[in-house]
N, C-alpha and C positions, 0 to 999 in steps of 0.2 A: 817324166819324173820318176815313174816306178822304176824304169830302166837305169837311172842314175843312182837310186837307192839300192837296187839289186846289184849294181856294179860295185858300190861301196862296201856293201856286206861281203860280196864274193872276194874283194880285194883284202878286206880285214881277216876273213877266215884263212885266206891263202897266206898272208903274212904271219898269222898266228901259227899255222902248220909248219912254214918255213923256220920260224924262231925256235919252235919245239923240237923239230926233226931236222937238224942241221945237215944231216948226211944223206937225206933223201934227195933224189934227182927231181928236176922240174917235171919230169914225165910221172914220177911216183906221186908227187903233190897233185898234178892235174888228175890222175886216176883217182886220188882220195876225194879230191873236190867233185868229181863226177859222180862218185858213189854217194856222197852227200845230196847231190841234186837229184839223184835218182831215188831218194827216199831212205838213205841210209841214216844211222843214228848218230847224232852228234855228241860226243863226250862233253861231260860237265865243264872240264877245264877249258875245252874249245869254244863252248858257247861264252863262258865267262871272260875269257881272253879277248873274244871278239867284241864283247860289249864294252870292255875296257878300252878298246881301240876306238870305237864309235862314239861313245857317250862321256859326258862329264860324270863326275862321282854321284851327285845326287840323282841325276837321271837314270844313271847305271843301276843304282841300288833300287830304285822304284822298278825298273824293268826286270831285274833279277828276281824281286819278290813276286812279281806277276807270273814269271816263268815257273818259278817253284811252285806257286799255288795251281798253276795249270797242270804241272806234272802230278801233283798230289791228286787232283781231280781225276786224271787219267788212271792213276793207279787204283783209286776207290772204284772206278767203273770196272776195272779189269778184275778186281777181287769179287765184286759183285756178280760179274759174269761168270767167274770161275766158281762161285758159291751157288750158282743157280742149279735148282733141280734138273733144268733142261739142257745144262751144258754138256757138250760132247767130250767124252774121255778120249785121250790118244790111244 
């Protein structure tokens, strides 16, 4: 079941990339996907477009709000860590 869900998400992301970047070759799209799988950052437009492909409006909005709240929590934690007196400066 997880493999099916993973494949559906992969295909939705791939379709979103292909739609947005019509001039990219299949190799470039595959490289972008591999970068994401390796821990790359997904742009806001891409995860929103992917959710649109995968979910109906009500479900999509609920998930978007959860993602946004999750990102806000991460930003708060990063700010706290940056303000910590024990934080290492570059």
